[in-house]
C-alpha positions in Angstrom: -3.6 35.8 12.2 -0.3 34.7 13.6 0.3 31.1 12.4 2.5 30.1 15.3 -0.1 30.6 17.9 -2.7 28.1 19.2 -6.5 28.8 19.0 -9.8 27.4 20.2 -11.9 25.8 17.6 -15.3 27.3 16.7 -16.4 23.9 15.4 -16.5 24.9 11.8 -13.3 23.8 10.2 -15.1 23.1 6.9 -12.9 20.3 5.6 -12.4 16.6 6.3 -10.9 15.3 9.5 -9.5 11.8 9.0 -7.9 10.7 12.2 -6.8 11.7 15.8 -4.1 10.3 18.0 -3.4 11.0 21.6 0.4 10.6 22.2 -0.3 11.6 25.8 -3.3 12.9 27.7 -2.4 16.4 26.5 -0.6 15.9 23.2 -3.1 15.2 20.4 -2.5 15.2 16.6 -5.5 15.6 14.3 -5.2 14.6 10.6 -7.0 16.8 8.1 -7.5 17.4 4.4 -6.5 20.7 2.9 -4.8 22.0 6.1 -2.5 19.0 6.6 -3.2 18.7 10.4 -3.5 20.3 13.8 -1.5 19.8 17.0 -2.8 20.3 20.5 -0.7 20.3 23.7 -3.5 20.9 26.1 -5.8 17.9 25.4 -7.7 19.6 22.6 -8.6 22.9 24.2 -6.5 24.8 21.7 -5.0 23.8 18.4 -2.1 25.0 16.2 0.1 24.3 13.3 3.4 24.9 15.0 4.9 21.5 14.1 7.5 20.7 11.4 6.7 18.3 8.5 9.7 17.9 6.2 7.4 18.9 3.3 4.0 20.4 3.2 1.3 18.0 2.0 -2.4 18.8 1.5 -3.6 15.9 3.6 -2.6 13.7 6.5 -4.7 10.5 6.4 -3.6 8.6 9.5 -1.4 8.7 12.6 0.0 5.4 13.8 2.0 4.9 17.0 4.8 2.5 17.5 4.0 -0.4 19.8 6.1 1.1 22.6 4.7 4.6 22.1 8.1 6.1 21.4 7.3 7.2 17.8 4.3 8.5 15.7 4.0 7.8 12.0 2.0 10.0 9.6 0.6 8.9 6.2 0.5 12.0 4.0 -0.5 12.8 0.4 -1.0 15.7 -2.0 -4.4 14.2 -2.9 -7.3 15.2 -0.6 -10.6 13.5 0.2 -9.6 10.1 -1.2 -12.5 7.8 -2.1 -14.9 10.6 -1.6 -16.4 13.2 -3.9 -14.5 13.0 -7.2 -11.3 11.1 -6.0 -12.5 7.7 -7.1 -11.0 7.4 -10.6 -7.6 6.1 -11.6 -6.9 9.3 -13.6 -7.2 11.5 -10.5 -5.4 9.2 -8.1 -2.5 7.7 -10.0 -0.5 10.9 -10.3 -0.7 11.5 -6.5 2.4 11.6 -4.3 2.8 10.8 -0.6 5.2 9.7 2.1 5.4 8.3 5.6 6.8 10.7 8.2 7.9 9.9 11.8 8.1 11.8 15.0 9.9 11.1 18.3 8.5 14.1 20.2 4.7 13.6 20.1 4.2 15.3 16.8 6.3 18.4 17.1 9.2 17.5 14.7 9.0 15.0 11.9 11.4 13.3 9.5 11.0 11.1 6.4 10.5 7.4 7.0 9.9 6.6 3.3 8.9 8.4 0.1 6.5 6.2 -1.8 5.8 8.8 -4.5 2.3 7.5 -4.3 -0.8 8.3 -2.1 -0.3 6.7 1.3 -3.6 6.1 3.1 -2.7 4.1 6.2 -0.1 2.0 7.9 0.1 -0.6 10.7 2.9 -2.1 12.8 2.9 -5.6 14.1 2.6 -5.4 17.9 4.7 -8.6 18.2 7.4 -7.5 15.8 7.9 -3.7 15.9 10.2 -3.7 12.9 7.4 -5.1 10.7 5.4 -2.3 8.9 2.5 -2.4 6.5 1.2 0.4 4.3 -1.8 1.1 2.0 -0.7 2.6 -1.3 -3.3 3.9 -3.8 -2.4 3.4 -7.4 -4.1 1.4 -10.2 -0.7 0.1 -11.5 1.3 -0.7 -8.4 -1.0 0.1 -5.5 -2.0 -2.3 -2.7 -0.6 -3.5 0.6 3.2 -2.9 1.1 5.4 -4.7 3.6 8.6 -3.7 5.3 10.7 -5.9 7.7 13.2 -3.2 8.6 11.1 -0.4 10.1 10.2 1.2 6.8 13.6 1.4 5.1 12.7 -1.0 2.3 9.3 -2.1 1.1 7.8 -4.8 -1.1 4.3 -5.2 -2.5 2.3 -8.1 -1.1 0.0 -10.2 -3.3 -3.2 -8.6 -4.6 -6.5 -9.5 -2.9 -9.2 -10.9 -5.2 -11.3 -8.3 -7.1 -9.3 -5.3 -5.9 -7.8 -2.7 -8.3 -5.3 -0.7 -6.2 -7.5 1.4 -3.9 -6.7 0.3 -0.3 -7.7 2.5 2.6 -6.9 0.5 5.8 -4.7 -2.3 7.1 -4.9 -4.0 10.5 -2.6 -6.6 12.1 -4.3 -9.3 14.1 -1.0 -11.1 14.9 0.6 -14.4 13.9 0.9 -13.3 10.2 -2.9 -12.4 10.1 -3.8 -9.2 8.3 -7.1 -7.5 7.5 -7.2 -5.1 4.6 -9.9 -2.7 3.4 -10.1 -1.7 -0.2 -12.4 1.2 -1.1 -14.3 2.6 -4.1 -13.2 2.8 -7.7 -15.2 4.6 -10.4 -14.6 3.7 -14.1 -16.5 4.3 -17.3 -19.3 6.1 -15.4 -19.9 3.3 -12.9 -18.5 1.8 -9.7 -16.4 -1.3 -10.1 -16.9 -4.3 -7.7 -13.3 -3.9 -6.3 -14.0 -2.8 -2.7 -14.5 -4.8 0.5 -12.6 -6.5 3.3 -10.0 -9.2 2.9 -8.2 -11.5 5.3 -4.7 -13.0 5.0 -3.4 -15.6 7.5 0.0 -16.0 5.8 1.4 -12.4 6.0 -0.1 -11.3 2.7 0.9 -14.3 0.5 -2.7 -15.1 -0.1 -6.0 -13.4 0.7 -9.6 -14.5 1.2 -12.6 -12.2 0.4 -14.6 -11.7 3.6 -17.0 -9.1 2.1 -20.7 -9.3 1.9 -21.9 -8.6 -1.7 -23.2 -5.2 -0.5 -19.7 -4.2 0.4 -18.3 -4.7 -3.1 -18.5 -1.1 -4.1 -17.8 1.4 -1.3 -16.4 0.1 1.9 -14.5 2.7 4.0 -13.6 1.2 7.4 -13.4 -1.9 9.5 -13.3 -1.9 13.3 -12.3 -5.1 15.1 -13.5 -5.6 18.7 -10.5 -5.3 21.1 -12.1 -8.1 23.2 -12.9 -10.5 20.3 -11.0 -10.7 17.0 -14.0 -12.6 15.5 -16.3 -9.5 15.9 -15.9 -7.1 13.0 -17.8 -3.9 12.1 -17.7 -2.4 8.6 -18.8 0.9 7.2 
């Protein structure tokens, strides 16, 4: 099968799809495990892999646009299906590698923003300060929420939210130094550790408060915040 052509889906790509982003009404990038990702230039009617990552990675976890829409950022890793199946232990996650890539042509060509040499799950950009980036890095030793004030050139690790053990999956910026972070599951000594949940910082990550219900302590995967009301949150 020619790899530089585009094809219609039969609905049975039997692997995990993590994220989708519409750069325009026609240009869509879908993030996948195992096959890295698919690009469509016709609004999703057909899909292909004729795009250029600097390095092949097993998985793209998320696609984040810049506030002005001029760039896309991709979080990639060699570890697939994070926080699902067997990828819950430090032993399987800690040797993972990953980077953030960026594209200025709606996902066709990509370059390296930063090589973390760790699993990169998600990133966010402050809509009021487009040079301010945040990233979720998975690692039991130095994982957590990382912060950049120079568009991803240099990064520093923010403080560690309570209970967490280096397994972040999502970061959201609510504005005015207010962050919401999701930490996901961890499995150790044949049991889940109480290190998952949702955490809030109102001082740009200097301190965090635990906003989790006790039933969210073990395997939280996502938070959605209402676009009309920052007080209304949904967690899965």
